[in-house]
C-alpha positions as CSV (number, residue, x, y, z in Angstrom):
1,M,0.0,0.0,0.0
2,T,1.3,3.5,-0.9
3,E,2.3,5.7,2.0
4,P,0.1,8.8,2.4
5,I,1.8,12.0,1.4
6,V,0.5,13.6,4.7
7,E,0.0,11.7,7.9
8,V,-1.5,13.2,11.0
9,R,-1.6,11.2,14.3
10,S,-3.3,12.2,17.6
11,L,-2.6,15.9,16.9
12,S,-3.4,18.4,19.6
13,K,-2.6,22.1,19.9
14,D,-3.0,24.2,23.1
15,F,-2.5,27.9,23.5
16,L,-1.8,29.7,26.8
17,L,-3.7,33.0,26.8
18,P,-2.6,35.5,29.4
19,H,-5.1,38.0,30.8
20,L,-4.6,41.0,33.1
21,R,-7.1,41.5,35.9
22,Q,-7.0,45.0,37.4
23,T,-8.0,45.2,41.1
24,T,-8.3,48.6,42.9
25,L,-7.6,48.8,46.6
26,K,-10.6,50.4,48.2
27,G,-8.8,53.0,50.1
28,R,-6.5,54.1,47.3
29,A,-8.9,54.0,44.3
30,L,-7.6,57.2,42.8
31,R,-3.9,56.4,42.9
32,L,-3.2,52.7,43.1
33,F,-4.2,49.5,41.3
34,R,-2.7,46.0,41.2
35,Q,-2.5,43.9,38.1
36,A,-3.0,40.2,38.6
37,R,-2.2,37.9,35.7
38,T,-4.4,34.9,34.9
39,I,-3.8,32.3,32.3
40,E,-6.5,30.7,30.1
41,L,-5.8,27.3,28.4
42,Q,-7.3,27.2,25.0
43,H,-7.6,23.8,23.2
44,A,-7.3,24.8,19.5
45,L,-7.1,21.2,18.3
46,R,-7.8,17.9,20.1
47,D,-6.7,14.4,19.1
48,I,-6.8,15.0,15.3
49,T,-5.9,11.9,13.1
50,F,-6.2,11.6,9.3
51,D,-4.2,10.7,6.2
52,I,-4.1,12.4,2.8
53,P,-3.2,10.2,-0.1
54,R,-1.1,11.6,-2.9
55,G,-3.2,13.6,-5.4
56,E,-6.3,14.1,-3.2
57,F,-8.1,17.4,-3.1
58,L,-9.1,17.5,0.6
59,G,-11.5,20.1,2.1
60,V,-11.5,21.2,5.7
61,V,-14.6,23.0,6.9
62,G,-16.0,24.3,10.2
63,R,-17.3,27.3,12.0
64,N,-15.0,30.3,12.8
65,G,-12.7,29.3,15.7
66,S,-13.1,25.6,15.3
67,G,-9.4,25.0,14.6
68,K,-9.2,24.8,10.8
69,S,-6.5,27.5,10.3
70,T,-4.5,26.2,13.2
71,L,-4.4,22.8,11.5
72,L,-3.1,24.4,8.3
73,M,-0.5,26.3,10.3
74,I,0.8,23.1,11.9
75,L,0.8,21.3,8.5
76,A,2.9,24.3,7.1
77,G,5.3,24.1,10.0
78,I,4.4,27.6,11.3
79,Y,3.1,26.2,14.6
80,A,4.5,23.2,16.5
81,P,1.9,20.7,17.9
82,T,1.5,20.4,21.6
83,R,1.0,16.6,21.2
84,G,1.0,14.2,18.3
85,T,2.9,14.0,15.0
86,V,2.7,15.3,11.4
87,A,4.6,13.7,8.6
88,V,4.7,15.4,5.1
89,R,6.4,13.4,2.4
90,G,7.1,16.0,-0.2
91,K,7.6,19.7,-0.8
92,L,4.8,21.8,0.7
93,V,3.8,25.3,-0.2
94,P,1.3,27.2,2.0
95,F,-1.1,29.7,0.4
96,I,-2.1,31.0,3.8
97,E,-0.8,34.6,4.1
98,L,-0.2,35.7,0.5
99,G,1.7,38.9,0.2
100,V,3.7,38.5,3.4
101,G,7.1,40.1,2.7
102,F,5.7,42.5,0.1
103,H,6.9,46.1,0.5
104,P,4.4,48.9,0.0
105,E,7.0,51.4,-1.2
106,L,8.2,49.1,-3.9
107,T,6.5,48.7,-7.3
108,G,4.6,45.6,-8.3
109,R,7.5,44.7,-10.5
110,E,10.1,45.1,-7.7
111,N,7.9,43.0,-5.4
112,V,7.8,40.2,-7.9
113,Y,11.6,40.0,-7.9
114,L,11.8,40.4,-4.1
115,N,9.4,37.7,-3.3
116,G,10.7,35.5,-6.1
117,A,14.0,35.6,-4.2
118,L,12.2,34.7,-1.0
119,L,10.7,31.6,-2.7
120,G,14.2,30.6,-3.8
121,F,14.2,31.7,-7.4
122,S,17.2,33.3,-9.0
123,R,16.9,36.6,-10.9
124,A,17.3,34.8,-14.2
125,E,14.4,32.4,-13.3
126,V,12.2,35.4,-12.4
127,D,13.2,37.1,-15.6
128,E,12.1,34.0,-17.5
129,M,8.6,33.7,-15.9
130,Y,7.9,37.4,-15.2
131,D,5.6,37.9,-18.2
132,D,3.6,34.8,-17.3
133,I,3.2,35.9,-13.7
134,V,1.9,39.3,-14.8
135,A,-0.4,37.9,-17.4
136,F,-1.9,35.4,-15.0
137,A,-2.5,38.2,-12.5
138,E,-3.9,40.4,-15.3
139,L,-2.0,43.5,-14.0
140,E,0.1,44.4,-17.0
141,E,-0.6,48.1,-16.7
142,S,-0.1,48.3,-12.9
143,M,3.3,46.7,-12.4
144,D,5.2,50.0,-12.2
145,Q,2.9,51.5,-9.6
146,K,3.9,51.3,-5.9
147,L,2.2,48.4,-4.1
148,K,0.6,50.8,-1.5
149,N,-1.6,52.0,-4.4
150,Y,-2.9,48.4,-5.1
151,S,-6.2,47.2,-3.8
152,S,-6.2,44.1,-1.6
153,G,-7.5,42.1,-4.5
154,M,-4.7,43.2,-6.8
155,K,-2.1,42.2,-4.1
156,V,-3.6,38.8,-3.9
157,R,-3.5,38.4,-7.7
158,I,0.2,39.1,-7.9
159,A,1.0,37.1,-4.8
160,F,-1.0,34.1,-5.9
161,S,0.4,34.2,-9.4
162,L,4.0,34.3,-8.1
163,A,3.3,31.6,-5.5
164,T,1.9,29.2,-8.1
165,R,5.3,29.1,-9.8
166,A,6.8,27.3,-6.8
167,K,7.1,23.6,-7.5
168,A,5.1,21.8,-4.8
169,E,3.7,18.4,-4.1
170,V,1.3,19.7,-1.4
171,L,-0.6,23.0,-1.5
172,L,-2.3,24.5,1.6
173,I,-5.0,27.0,0.8
174,D,-6.8,29.0,3.6
175,E,-9.5,31.3,2.0
176,V,-6.7,33.3,0.4
177,L,-8.9,34.0,-2.7
178,A,-11.8,35.5,-0.7
179,V,-10.9,39.0,-1.7
180,G,-10.5,38.2,-5.4
181,D,-13.4,38.7,-7.9
182,A,-15.4,35.7,-9.0
183,T,-13.6,35.5,-12.4
184,F,-10.2,35.4,-10.9
185,Q,-11.3,32.8,-8.3
186,R,-12.5,30.6,-11.0
187,K,-9.2,31.0,-12.9
188,C,-7.3,30.0,-9.8
189,F,-9.4,26.9,-9.2
190,E,-8.9,25.9,-12.8
191,H,-5.2,26.1,-12.1
192,F,-5.8,23.9,-9.0
193,R,-7.7,21.4,-11.2
194,T,-4.7,21.3,-13.6
195,L,-2.3,20.7,-10.7
196,K,-4.5,17.9,-9.4
197,K,-4.3,16.1,-12.7
198,S,-0.5,16.2,-12.2
199,D,-0.9,14.4,-8.9
200,T,-0.5,17.5,-6.7
201,T,-2.2,17.2,-3.3
202,I,-4.3,20.2,-2.2
203,V,-5.8,21.0,1.2
204,L,-8.5,23.7,1.1
205,V,-10.0,25.4,4.1
206,S,-13.2,27.2,3.0
207,H,-16.6,28.4,4.0
208,D,-17.7,28.3,0.3
209,M,-19.7,25.0,0.1
210,D,-20.2,25.4,-3.6
211,A,-16.4,25.3,-4.1
212,V,-16.1,22.4,-1.6
213,R,-18.7,20.4,-3.5
214,E,-17.2,21.1,-6.9
215,F,-13.5,20.5,-6.1
216,C,-13.0,18.3,-3.0
217,D,-12.7,14.5,-3.2
218,R,-13.1,14.3,0.6
219,V,-14.0,16.7,3.4
220,L,-13.2,16.9,7.1
221,L,-15.6,18.8,9.4
222,I,-14.0,20.3,12.5
223,D,-16.1,21.5,15.4
224,D,-15.0,22.4,18.9
225,S,-11.4,21.5,17.9
226,R,-12.2,17.9,16.9
227,I,-13.1,16.1,13.7
228,V,-16.8,15.4,13.9
229,A,-17.5,14.2,10.3
230,E,-15.5,12.9,7.4
231,G,-16.6,11.8,4.0
232,S,-17.8,12.9,0.6
233,A,-18.1,16.6,-0.2
234,D,-21.9,16.5,-0.5
235,V,-22.4,14.6,2.8
236,V,-20.1,16.8,4.9
237,A,-21.1,20.1,3.3
238,T,-24.7,19.2,4.2
239,R,-23.7,18.3,7.7
240,Y,-21.8,21.6,8.0
241,T,-24.9,23.6,6.9
242,E,-27.0,21.7,9.5
243,L,-24.4,22.6,12.1
244,L,-24.7,26.3,11.3
245,G,-28.4,26.0,11.6
246,E,-28.1,24.3,15.0
247,A,-25.8,27.1,16.2
């Protein structure tokens, strides 16, 4: 049996959240207060276990605060798990915070070269693919403007177009296309469809059940930091909608 490209076992993630409680001494209310620190333990993920076979388009859905994005952060290596293990057998590229590292005082063109270097490309490699990056982003007439004059959607276009040039076996996508227009979102998903045909594995976190039903082979539903449902896109998307209704 072929090993899964991603293997998650008994994964848990806890956060310690400090709070400051201010207490005023009765006789010195106008000039003295004491700060007492309290700590809240937040269980972001609890005992998560699943595998992802190579080439699968996996959806992860759930209400806000359920732990979906934390899961992607751990898969990407941004967070370390509190307990449990994650094994990724291949190069992974996260589409989580597109545009991190962009400089608002540089032009779009300069940011392409800057972030290309951050992705490990040489200047010659960026030179070779620059026209394709700009054409995919549909920003040919804006590349010499400073990035601070770009809309959020324009920034996502250029960041996404650049990031797709990175050769990856696993892509992590966390609602990064939410600010793009519908036409560009469709264009991006068509790109994902092409990648899937080439055996690329994709993990999508989304609240868009139409996209989940259309693209995902299998879906995990996370609620209260645990996996509460797993199965086909239709079945789990319906369960998610029911969960929202119950809430």
